[in-house]
C-alpha positions as a Markdown table, in Angstrom:
| # | Residue | x | y | z |
|---|---|---|---|---|
| 1 | Met | 35.0 | -24.3 | 65.1 |
| 2 | Asp | 33.9 | -27.1 | 67.4 |
| 3 | Asn | 34.6 | -30.6 | 66.6 |
| 4 | Ile | 31.2 | -32.3 | 66.1 |
| 5 | Thr | 30.8 | -36.0 | 65.7 |
| 6 | Tyr | 27.8 | -37.2 | 63.8 |
| 7 | His | 26.4 | -40.6 | 64.6 |
| 8 | Arg | 24.5 | -42.4 | 61.9 |
| 9 | Arg | 21.4 | -44.0 | 63.3 |
| 10 | Arg | 20.5 | -47.3 | 61.7 |
| 11 | Trp | 16.8 | -47.1 | 62.1 |
| 12 | Ala | 13.9 | -47.6 | 59.8 |
| 13 | Ala | 10.2 | -48.5 | 60.0 |
| 14 | Ile | 11.1 | -51.8 | 58.3 |
| 15 | Pro | 13.8 | -53.8 | 60.0 |
| 16 | Leu | 17.2 | -53.0 | 58.5 |
| 17 | Asp | 18.2 | -56.6 | 58.2 |
| 18 | Leu | 15.3 | -57.0 | 55.7 |
| 19 | Leu | 16.1 | -53.8 | 53.8 |
| 20 | Leu | 19.7 | -54.7 | 53.5 |
| 21 | Asn | 19.1 | -58.3 | 52.6 |
| 22 | Pro | 20.3 | -58.8 | 49.0 |
| 23 | Asn | 18.2 | -62.0 | 48.7 |
| 24 | Ala | 14.9 | -60.3 | 49.5 |
| 25 | Ser | 12.9 | -59.0 | 46.6 |
| 26 | Leu | 11.8 | -55.4 | 46.3 |
| 27 | Glu | 8.2 | -56.6 | 46.3 |
| 28 | Ala | 8.7 | -58.3 | 49.6 |
| 29 | Lys | 10.3 | -55.2 | 51.1 |
| 30 | Ala | 7.4 | -53.0 | 49.9 |
| 31 | Leu | 4.8 | -55.5 | 51.2 |
| 32 | Ala | 6.7 | -55.6 | 54.6 |
| 33 | Gly | 6.4 | -51.8 | 54.8 |
| 34 | Leu | 2.7 | -52.1 | 54.3 |
| 35 | Ile | 2.3 | -54.8 | 56.8 |
| 36 | Tyr | 4.3 | -52.9 | 59.4 |
| 37 | Ala | 2.1 | -49.8 | 58.8 |
| 38 | Ile | -1.3 | -51.4 | 59.2 |
| 39 | Asp | -3.0 | -52.5 | 62.5 |
| 40 | Pro | -2.6 | -56.2 | 63.4 |
| 41 | Gly | -5.6 | -58.4 | 62.8 |
| 42 | Asn | -7.5 | -59.7 | 59.8 |
| 43 | His | -7.1 | -57.8 | 56.5 |
| 44 | Asp | -8.2 | -58.3 | 53.0 |
| 45 | Leu | -4.7 | -57.7 | 51.7 |
| 46 | Leu | -5.6 | -58.2 | 48.0 |
| 47 | Asp | -7.1 | -54.6 | 48.2 |
| 48 | Phe | -3.5 | -53.4 | 48.4 |
| 49 | Thr | -2.3 | -55.0 | 45.2 |
| 50 | Thr | -3.3 | -52.1 | 43.1 |
| 51 | Pro | -1.6 | -49.3 | 45.1 |
| 52 | Leu | 1.5 | -51.5 | 45.3 |
| 53 | Asn | 1.3 | -52.1 | 41.6 |
| 54 | Met | 1.5 | -55.9 | 42.1 |
| 55 | Thr | -0.3 | -58.7 | 40.5 |
| 56 | Lys | -1.9 | -61.4 | 42.7 |
| 57 | Val | 0.9 | -63.8 | 41.8 |
| 58 | Thr | 3.6 | -61.3 | 42.7 |
| 59 | Phe | 1.7 | -60.5 | 45.9 |
| 60 | Phe | 1.5 | -64.1 | 47.0 |
| 61 | Thr | 5.1 | -64.7 | 46.1 |
| 62 | Ala | 6.2 | -61.7 | 48.2 |
| 63 | Leu | 4.0 | -62.8 | 51.1 |
| 64 | Ser | 5.5 | -66.3 | 51.0 |
| 65 | Glu | 9.0 | -64.8 | 50.8 |
| 66 | Leu | 8.4 | -62.8 | 54.0 |
| 67 | Lys | 7.1 | -66.0 | 55.7 |
| 68 | Glu | 10.2 | -67.9 | 54.6 |
| 69 | Leu | 12.5 | -65.1 | 55.8 |
| 70 | Gly | 10.9 | -65.3 | 59.2 |
| 71 | Ile | 9.4 | -61.8 | 59.1 |
| 72 | Ile | 5.8 | -62.8 | 59.4 |
| 73 | Ser | 3.5 | -65.7 | 60.0 |
| 74 | Phe | 0.0 | -65.7 | 58.6 |
| 75 | Asn | -3.2 | -67.7 | 58.3 |
| 76 | Glu | -5.7 | -67.3 | 55.5 |
| 77 | Ala | -9.5 | -67.7 | 55.8 |
| 78 | Asp | -11.9 | -66.6 | 53.1 |
| 79 | Gly | -9.5 | -64.2 | 51.5 |
| 80 | His | -8.7 | -62.5 | 54.8 |
| 81 | Tyr | -5.2 | -62.8 | 56.2 |
| 82 | Asp | -4.4 | -62.8 | 59.9 |
| 83 | Ile | -0.8 | -61.6 | 59.9 |
| 84 | Asp | 1.5 | -61.7 | 62.9 |
| 85 | Ile | 4.9 | -59.9 | 62.8 |
| 86 | Ile | 7.6 | -62.1 | 64.3 |
| 87 | Pro | 9.8 | -60.0 | 66.6 |
């Protein structure tokens, strides 16, 4: 039998440093997955609180947490959020 070496790829749709961060909450990680999946621009993100099973308070806490971790920056105007992913 041939000697085959398997290399584990450390890749994910969400940055692994965020996924493996023990200080980041599960809600922030789930919200980051949503933010990475949607097109850039203005979004009414409160529409996503129900599918994510989050309250508005939990949503805003997770959004602020992602901003503090340096994952995103955002501006809010009339309930719509202009989110930029920081590379």
